[in-house]
ROLO-65666 format. One record per residue (C-alpha): residue in three letters; x, y, z. Coordinates in steps of 0.25 Angstrom, whole numbers, padded with zeros to 4 digits, always signed. Last residue first. Layout:
ALAXYZ...
//
This chain:
ASN+0014-0209-0036GLU+0004-0206-0025ILE-0008-0199-0029GLU-0013-0191-0018LYS-0027-0195-0012SER-0037-0184-0011PRO-0044-0184+0003PRO-0059-0188+0001GLU-0068-0176-0001VAL-0078-0173+0010LEU-0092-0170+0007GLN-0100-0165+0018TYR-0115-0167+0019PHE-0124-0160+0028THR-0139-0165+0029GLU-0149-0155+0033GLY-0160-0158+0043GLU-0156-0147+0053ARG-0148-0137+0046VAL-0133-0138+0043MET-0123-0127+0047GLY-0109-0129+0043GLN-0104-0116+0050ASP-0098-0108+0039SER-0107-0112+0027ARG-0119-0116+0034ALA-0119-0105+0044ARG-0117-0095+0033GLU-0128-0100+0025GLU-0137-0100+0037ILE-0133-0085+0040ALA-0136-0082+0025SER-0149-0089+0025LEU-0153-0082+0038GLY-0155-0068+0031LYS-0155-0054+0035LYS-0142-0051+0043LEU-0134-0062+0036ASP-0138-0057+0022THR-0135-0042+0026VAL-0121-0047+0030GLU-0119-0055+0018ALA-0123-0043+0009GLU-0114-0034+0017LEU-0103-0044+0015GLN-0105-0045+0000ARG-0106-0029-0001ASN-0093-0028+0007ARG-0086-0038-0002MET-0090-0030-0014GLN-0085-0017-0008LEU-0072-0024-0005ARG-0070-0028-0019GLU-0074-0014-0024ASN-0064-0007-0015GLU-0053-0016-0019GLU-0056-0013-0034VAL-0056+0002-0030GLN-0043+0000-0022GLU-0036-0006-0034GLY-0041+0005-0044ILE-0036+0016-0034GLN-0022+0009-0032LYS-0021+0009-0048GLN-0025+0024-0048LEU-0014+0026-0037ASN-0003+0019-0045LEU-0007+0027-0058ILE-0006+0040-0050HIS+0007+0037-0044MET+0012+0033-0058ILE+0008+0046-0064ASN+0014+0055-0053ALA+0008+0061-0041ASP+0020+0065-0033GLY+0028+0068-0046PHE+0036+0059-0055TRP+0028+0057-0068LEU+0019+0069-0067ARG+0028+0078-0059PHE+0039+0075-0069GLN+0030+0078-0081LEU+0026+0091-0075GLY+0040+0095-0073LEU+0043+0091-0087LEU+0032+0099-0093ILE+0036+0111-0085VAL+0051+0110-0090LEU+0045+0109-0104LEU+0037+0121-0103LEU+0049+0129-0098ALA+0057+0124-0109ILE+0046+0128-0119PHE+0045+0142-0113TRP+0061+0143-0113ARG+0061+0139-0127PHE+0050+0150-0131MET+0059+0161-0124
//
């Protein structure tokens, strides 16, 4: 009788182990999902930082003229009246001929 009880416990243990390793929600699947969650958290943090930067830029553009002027200078090449614009151009590099 005791042997049948031990055999039954062993079969139950093997059945549970099978489900743990090869069932629907097995260990490898759970580890893969945890890895994907970590990657998604990193991506979300990166996007939240980008959103904060864009929000700060929008706020600055709405409130201050200095941001608009800076944008015009860098993107459109704006030069104020009375300022002198200097553009430095490097000469083309000569290739060394052998």
